[in-house]
C-alpha positions in Angstrom: 102.3 156.4 133.1 105.8 156.8 133.9 106.7 153.8 132.3 107.6 153.6 128.5 106.0 152.1 125.7 107.6 150.1 122.7 105.7 150.0 119.5 105.9 147.9 116.4 109.5 149.3 115.8 110.7 148.8 119.0 111.7 152.1 120.1 110.5 153.3 123.4 107.5 155.9 123.3 106.7 158.1 126.1 102.9 158.2 127.0 101.3 161.4 127.4 98.3 160.4 129.7 95.1 158.0 129.5 91.5 159.4 128.0 88.2 158.1 128.4 86.5 157.8 125.3 83.0 156.7 124.2 83.1 154.1 121.5 80.5 152.4 119.4 81.4 149.5 118.0 79.1 147.8 115.1 76.0 148.6 113.3 72.6 149.5 114.5 70.6 148.0 115.9 73.6 145.4 116.9 75.5 147.9 118.3 77.5 148.2 121.6 78.3 151.4 123.3 81.4 151.4 125.6 83.4 153.7 127.7 87.0 152.7 127.1 90.3 154.3 128.3 93.1 155.0 125.7 96.5 155.7 126.2 97.7 159.1 124.4 101.1 158.8 122.7 102.5 161.5 120.4 103.7 159.6 117.4 102.3 159.7 113.8 100.2 157.0 113.0 97.3 156.1 110.5 95.5 154.7 113.3 92.8 156.4 115.6 92.8 153.9 118.2 94.1 150.5 119.3 91.5 148.2 120.9 93.1 146.1 123.6 92.5 142.8 125.1 90.5 144.6 128.3 88.2 146.1 125.6 87.8 142.9 123.8 87.1 141.0 127.2 84.3 143.5 127.9 82.5 143.5 124.7 82.6 139.3 124.8 84.4 139.6 121.3 85.2 136.5 119.1 88.2 137.7 116.8 89.0 135.9 113.5 92.0 137.0 111.6 91.5 134.6 108.5 88.3 135.8 107.9 88.9 139.5 108.9 86.0 139.6 111.2 85.0 140.2 114.9 81.4 139.1 116.1 80.1 140.3 119.5 76.9 139.6 121.7 74.4 142.9 121.9 70.7 143.2 123.2 69.6 143.1 119.5 71.5 140.2 118.6 75.1 139.6 117.3 77.2 142.4 116.2 80.3 142.5 113.7 82.8 144.7 112.5 84.2 143.5 109.1 88.1 144.4 108.4 88.8 146.0 105.0 92.1 145.5 103.4 91.6 147.9 100.9 91.5 150.9 103.5 94.0 149.4 105.8 96.4 149.2 102.7 95.6 152.9 101.9 96.1 154.1 105.5 99.5 152.4 105.9 101.0 153.5 102.4 99.7 157.0 103.5 101.5 157.1 107.0 104.8 155.4 105.0 104.7 158.2 102.1 108.0 159.9 102.1 108.6 163.4 102.8 109.6 165.9 99.5 113.3 165.4 98.8 115.6 167.6 99.4 118.7 168.6 97.5 121.6 167.4 99.1 125.3 168.8 98.2 127.7 166.2 99.6 131.2 168.0 100.1 132.4 165.4 103.0 130.8 162.3 103.3 131.5 162.0 107.2 130.4 165.6 108.2 127.0 165.5 106.4 126.1 162.1 108.2 123.6 164.0 110.7 121.2 162.7 113.3 117.9 164.0 113.1 115.9 165.6 116.1 113.8 162.6 116.6 116.6 160.0 117.0 116.5 158.8 113.3 119.0 158.4 111.0 118.3 159.3 107.3 120.3 158.0 104.4 122.8 160.2 102.2 124.4 158.0 100.0 123.3 154.8 97.6 125.3 152.0 96.4 124.0 149.8 93.5 125.7 147.1 91.2 124.5 144.9 88.1 125.3 141.8 89.0 127.0 139.4 86.3 125.4 136.5 85.0 127.6 134.1 87.7 126.6 136.3 90.4 123.3 136.0 89.6 123.6 132.4 90.9 125.0 133.1 94.1 122.9 131.9 97.3 121.1 134.4 99.2 123.7 134.5 101.9 126.4 135.0 99.6 124.8 138.1 97.7 124.2 139.8 100.9 127.8 139.5 101.6 128.8 140.7 98.0 126.7 143.9 99.0 128.7 144.7 102.1 132.1 144.4 100.2 130.7 146.3 97.4 129.9 149.2 99.9 132.9 148.9 101.6 135.1 149.2 98.3 132.9 152.2 97.6 132.9 154.0 101.2 136.2 152.5 101.8 137.4 156.1 104.0 134.1 156.2 105.8 134.5 152.5 106.9 138.0 152.9 108.1 136.9 156.1 110.1 134.0 154.9 111.9 132.3 152.0 113.4 129.9 150.1 110.7 127.0 148.7 112.3 125.3 146.1 109.9 121.7 145.6 110.4 120.7 142.3 108.7 118.4 139.0 109.4 120.9 136.9 108.2 124.0 134.9 110.0 126.2 137.0 107.9 129.0 137.3 110.7 128.9 133.3 111.3 129.0 132.8 107.8 132.3 134.8 106.9 133.7 133.5 109.9 133.0 129.9 109.5 136.3 127.7 109.0 134.5 125.6 106.2 133.2 128.6 104.0 134.4 128.4 100.3 137.2 130.6 98.5 135.3 133.6 97.8 133.8 134.0 101.3 137.5 133.6 103.0 138.6 136.3 100.8 135.8 138.7 101.4 136.4 137.7 105.2 140.2 138.8 105.1 139.1 142.0 103.3 136.5 143.1 105.7 138.9 141.9 108.6 140.7 145.8 108.4 137.3 147.3 109.3 135.3 147.7 112.8 132.1 145.9 111.7 129.4 145.3 114.1 126.6 143.2 113.1 122.9 143.2 114.7 119.9 141.6 114.1 117.6 143.8 112.1 114.1 144.0 114.4 111.0 142.9 112.7 108.6 145.6 111.9 104.8 143.9 112.3 103.4 146.8 109.5 106.5 146.1 107.4 106.1 142.4 107.5 102.5 142.6 106.6 103.3 144.8 104.1 106.0 142.5 102.5 103.4 139.6 102.2 100.8 141.7 100.7 103.6 142.9 98.0 105.1 139.4 97.7 101.7 137.5 97.6 99.2 139.1 95.8 95.6 138.2 96.7 93.6 137.1 93.7 90.1 137.2 92.6 88.1 134.5 91.9 88.2 134.7 87.9 92.1 135.3 88.4 92.4 132.1 90.8 90.4 129.7 88.4 93.0 131.1 85.7 96.0 130.8 88.2 94.9 127.2 88.6 94.3 126.3 85.1 98.1 127.8 83.8 99.7 126.4 86.7 98.0 122.7 86.4 97.3 122.2 82.6 99.4 125.1 80.8 102.8 125.1 78.8 104.6 124.2 82.4 101.9 122.4 83.8 102.4 118.5 85.1 98.8 117.9 86.3 100.3 118.0 89.8 98.0 116.8 93.0 96.1 119.4 94.6 98.4 120.0 97.9 101.5 120.3 95.1 99.8 122.8 93.1 98.8 125.0 96.2 102.3 125.4 96.7 103.4 125.8 93.6 101.0 128.8 93.0 102.2 130.6 96.4 105.6 130.1 95.2 104.5 132.1 92.2 103.6 135.0 94.8 99.9 134.6 94.6 97.4 133.8 97.4 93.5 133.8 98.2 91.8 132.3 101.4 90.7 129.2 100.0 93.6 128.2 97.7 94.2 124.6 98.8 90.8 123.8 99.0 90.2 124.9 95.4 93.3 123.4 94.1 92.3 119.9 95.4 88.8 120.3 93.8 90.4 121.7 90.6 92.8 118.6 90.1 89.5 116.3 91.3 87.5 117.6 88.6 90.6 117.2 86.0 89.4 115.7 82.8 93.1 114.3 82.0 94.0 113.6 85.6 91.0 111.3 86.1 91.5 109.4 83.0 95.0 108.7 83.8 94.2 108.1 87.7 96.1 104.8 89.2 94.4 102.2 89.3 93.4 100.8 92.7 93.7 96.7 93.9 91.7 97.3 97.0 88.5 95.1 97.2 85.5 97.9 97.0 82.6 95.8 97.8 82.1 93.7 100.9 82.0 89.5 99.9 78.8 88.5 99.1 78.8 84.5 99.0 76.0 82.6 97.0 74.4 80.2 99.2 72.3 77.6 98.0 70.6 75.5 100.7 69.1 72.6 98.5 71.2 70.0 96.5 71.6 70.7 92.9 69.5 73.7 92.7 72.1 76.4 91.9 74.9 75.2 89.3 77.9 77.6 87.8 79.2 76.7 84.4 82.3 77.9 82.5 84.9 77.4 80.1 88.1 76.2 80.3 91.2 76.4 77.8 92.4 76.2 74.8 94.7 73.0 75.7 97.1 71.3 73.6 95.1 69.4 70.9 93.7 66.0 72.5 92.3 63.2 70.6 89.2 64.4 68.3 90.6 67.9 68.1 89.6 68.5 71.9 91.0 71.4 73.2 88.5 72.9 75.3 86.9 72.0 78.8 83.6 72.8 79.7 83.1 72.6 83.9 80.0 72.8 85.7 79.7 72.5 89.8 76.9 72.4 92.2 76.6 75.3 94.9 75.9 72.7 97.5 77.3 69.5 97.5 80.6 71.1 95.1 79.5 68.0 92.5 81.5 69.1 89.4 80.5 67.8 85.8 83.4 68.4 83.0 83.5 67.0 79.5 86.0 68.0 76.7 85.2 69.9 73.5 86.4 70.5 70.4 84.5 73.6 70.1 82.5 75.8 72.2 79.5 76.6 70.5 76.1 77.5 72.1 74.7 74.0 71.0 77.6 72.3 72.5 77.3 74.2 75.9 73.3 73.3 75.9 73.8 69.7 74.7 76.3 69.4 77.9 74.0 71.2 80.4 71.1 68.8 79.4 72.4 65.4 79.4 75.1 65.9 82.0 73.0 68.4 84.8 69.4 68.2 83.8 68.9 64.1 82.9 71.0 63.3 86.3 70.1 65.7 88.6 67.1 67.5 87.5 66.2 70.4 86.3 68.2 73.4 88.9 66.4 76.9 89.7 69.3 78.7 88.7 72.4 78.8 86.4 75.3 81.4 87.0 77.7 81.9 83.8 80.2 84.5 82.7 79.2 86.8 79.7 80.4 84.4 76.9 79.1 84.6 73.5 78.2 81.0 74.1 75.6 81.8 77.0 74.6 85.3 76.2 72.8 84.7 73.2 69.2 84.0 72.4 69.0 80.4 71.6 70.7 79.5 75.0 68.2 82.4 77.0 65.2 80.6 75.1 66.4 77.1 76.0 67.0 78.3 80.1 63.5 80.2 80.1 61.7 77.3 78.5 62.9 75.1 81.6 62.3 78.2 84.3 65.8 78.3 84.9 67.1 81.8 86.1 69.8 82.5 84.2 72.2 84.9 86.2 75.4 86.6 84.3 78.1 87.7 86.1 79.6 91.6 85.8 82.0 92.2 83.1 85.4 91.2 84.0 84.5 90.1 87.6 85.1 86.5 88.0 84.5 87.0 91.6 80.9 87.2 91.0 81.1 83.1 90.2 84.0 82.4 92.5 83.0 78.6 93.1 83.1 77.8 89.3 86.7 79.8 89.2 88.1 77.6 91.9 86.9 74.6 90.2 88.5 75.6 87.0 92.0 76.3 89.1 91.6 72.8 90.5 91.2 70.8 87.5 93.7 73.0 85.9 96.7 71.9 88.6 95.3 68.5 88.6 95.8 68.0 84.7 99.2 69.7 84.7 100.1 66.9 87.7 98.9 64.3 86.0 100.0 65.2 82.2 103.6 66.1 82.8 105.2 66.1 79.2 102.1 64.1 77.6 100.0 67.6 77.2 97.7 65.8 74.3 96.4 63.5 77.0 93.9 65.7 78.9 91.0 63.6 77.5 91.8 60.6 79.1 93.0 62.3 82.6 90.0 64.4 82.7 87.8 61.6 84.3 90.5 60.8 86.8 91.2 64.3 88.0 87.0 64.8 88.8 86.9 61.4 90.5 90.0 62.2 92.6 88.4 65.5 93.4 84.5 63.8 94.0 86.0 61.5 96.7 88.1 64.4 98.7 86.7 66.2 101.7 85.7 69.8 100.9 87.2 72.6 103.3 83.8 74.4 103.3 81.3 71.3 103.8 84.1 69.0 105.7 82.3 66.1 103.3 83.1 64.7 100.2 81.1 65.7 97.2 79.9 62.0 96.3 78.6 61.2 100.2 76.6 64.9 100.1 75.2 63.3 96.4 74.5 59.4 97.0 74.4 59.4 100.9 77.8 57.0 101.4 81.8 56.9 100.4 82.8 56.0 97.3 85.0 52.6 97.0 88.4 53.6 96.2 90.8 51.4 94.8 93.2 51.8 97.6 90.6 49.6 99.5 91.4 46.6 96.7 94.7 46.5 97.3 94.9 47.1 101.2 91.4 45.5 101.9 89.3 47.5 104.7 86.2 46.3 106.9 83.5 46.9 104.7 85.6 45.3 101.6 86.7 42.1 103.5 83.1 41.5 105.4 80.6 42.2 102.5 77.6 41.3 102.7 75.1 41.7 99.7 72.1 42.1 102.7 73.8 44.0 104.9 75.0 46.5 102.2 71.2 47.0 101.3 70.7 47.8 104.7 73.2 50.1 105.0 72.6 52.3 102.2 69.1 52.3 103.2 70.2 53.6 106.6 72.6 56.2 105.0 69.8 57.4 102.5 67.9 58.2 105.8 70.7 60.2 107.3 71.6 61.8 104.3 69.3 64.9 104.7 70.7 65.3 108.3 74.6 65.2 106.6 73.5 68.1 104.1 72.0 70.0 106.9 74.9 70.1 109.0 77.2 70.5 106.0 75.3 73.5 105.2 75.4 75.2 108.7 79.4 74.5 108.6 79.7 75.9 105.1 77.4 79.2 106.4 80.0 79.3 109.0 83.1 79.5 107.2 81.9 81.6 104.6 81.0 84.3 107.3 84.2 83.9 108.5 86.0 84.3 105.3 83.6 87.4 104.5 84.6 88.9 107.8 88.5 89.1 107.0 87.8 90.1 103.4 85.6 93.0 104.4 88.3 94.8 107.0 90.2 95.4 103.5 87.3 96.5 101.6 87.3 100.4 101.0 83.5 101.1 100.0 82.9 102.6 96.6 79.1 103.1 96.0 77.3 105.0 93.4 74.1 106.3 92.9 71.5 106.7 89.7 72.6 109.3 87.7 76.4 109.4 89.0 78.7 110.2 86.1 81.8 107.4 86.3 84.7 106.1 84.2 85.4 102.1 83.1 88.7 100.7 83.2 90.2 100.5 79.9 91.8 97.0 80.4 88.2 95.7 80.7 86.0 97.6 78.1 88.9 97.7 75.4 92.1 95.6 76.2 93.8 96.2 72.5 93.7 99.9 73.5 94.9 99.1 77.1 98.0 97.6 75.8 99.4 100.4 74.4 102.3 102.7 76.6 100.9 105.8 76.6 97.0 104.7 76.8 94.9 106.2 79.7 93.6 103.8 82.4 89.9 105.1 82.2 87.6 105.8 79.5 84.3 107.4 79.3 82.3 109.1 81.6 78.9 107.0 81.5 76.0 107.6 83.4 74.8 105.0 85.9 71.1 104.0 85.2 70.2 101.6 87.8 71.7 100.1 91.0 71.8 96.3 91.2 72.5 94.5 94.3 76.3 93.5 95.5 77.8 96.3 93.6 76.7 95.6 90.4 75.7 98.8 88.2 74.0 99.0 84.7 75.4 102.1 82.6 74.3 104.3 79.9 75.8 106.9 77.8 75.3 110.3 78.3 73.1 110.5 75.3 70.7 108.0 76.8 71.9 104.8 75.3 72.1 101.6 77.3 75.2 99.5 77.4 74.9 95.7 77.5 75.7 93.9 80.7 76.5 95.1 84.4 79.5 96.5 85.4 81.1 95.5 89.2 82.4 98.7 91.4 85.9 97.3 91.0 85.8 98.6 87.6 84.6 101.9 87.7 86.0 105.0 88.8 83.7 108.3 89.8 83.9 111.2 87.5 83.8 114.6 88.7 82.5 117.5 86.3 
């Protein structure tokens, strides 16, 4: 071979020739034996041989620099060769080890600068300076320029009599010649102007780059990496950063290991403090599940509304009940909201008028969640259903009705805030005679089979008011009762279609959150302890607790870590997964 070769240092090397050698790669029995050609060069090196791409192609090898491993197929299976960083480092240090120092007596700087036989110049003078406090804050490029100006001042005769070649990987010449340079750099540029300076880029030496990486980024063992994660994340200067930011901060400190970012993300995910102060998410986490009742007056929802301004009889509260099918609403003003008052209202206004329902949906208030009310429902075989804690969406029908009653009372009362008792029947009458957006029918017509006679029909007579006949009216009412089942069926079908359409729109925004029995979770503090959540430095979550039972529609039964059961169910919206 007559063409020169170029090594890692970019210096030409003459080839001595080519030699064919038998090479055994791998360990028996998964071993490959090949005859490979090697180029012989006269260069001191720590390497015995370097495999090129032709050899790797013949081996059909797959190389992974990340894992420092090479795999290749053999007759007896997959062979592999693993890299050894320790041995490679020792080889590099051995090859770069300096020779024995020689005593040099410098009489004339210019005469004692010699070029060695191998074409490499040897340094014979060393310039150093301790940076002052202000100089330590210089940018990197300014520090390099300062090193050049100090060398020029101390070696002024040498700089004046020779062409000085400056090897640097920084744009030093461009910075010194820039018209936008600072005053300090301008003064240095003028001072260096009398010298013949040539700036050349320093060629990258692959081996030196690898050595710098090893020196600057120390690879940590598993125990050391855990200590680094703990100290940087939650130590004296720790800020409980996110996983990616934590990995970047550790890397800037000069540490590294192959799975650093993955370990940092996992470490922050399991940090107890980070989990307790995790931000609250307002994105829905469970699909919308509507309560559908195909039978009139079979499923009722009941809730309490208030307190309002004091009305006659010291009544400040309103108890509301709504049928899930017809949307018929019953309400009554109360002075006190005890379990007995709720039981009495349900008996007189619901059971005595519409019969015993199959189910009753209520919240977790003490008026409903007590032994007396439970016994009352149990004796009548009423399925008493409780919503999840702080999750009113579980009984959305009654919550919507509460909002409608509240808005109606506000508009009716205006300034007379104490007349809520007198205005409540008017609000209910307006609601019962208004077509519902879901069923398309008025609650009155679905309940009684005909539309109610409104006061406006008396002031401006309609056909049925002008041509009223008691006999014809009786026949018409009987016909309406015969057709009411068809109207109810159509209303039910329309209601199901509307709820499915609403569910499809709602479920597009859902980010599913599911737990299994045995999982650890945190509870939202503003739900479990509202008083503590009002403090400025309070965490957002508290716990952990264990899921002991998975219920339907995203509801879960929880227990403490010691095995004690927590009353009431909790919705996934108020829970957050806990990682140990």
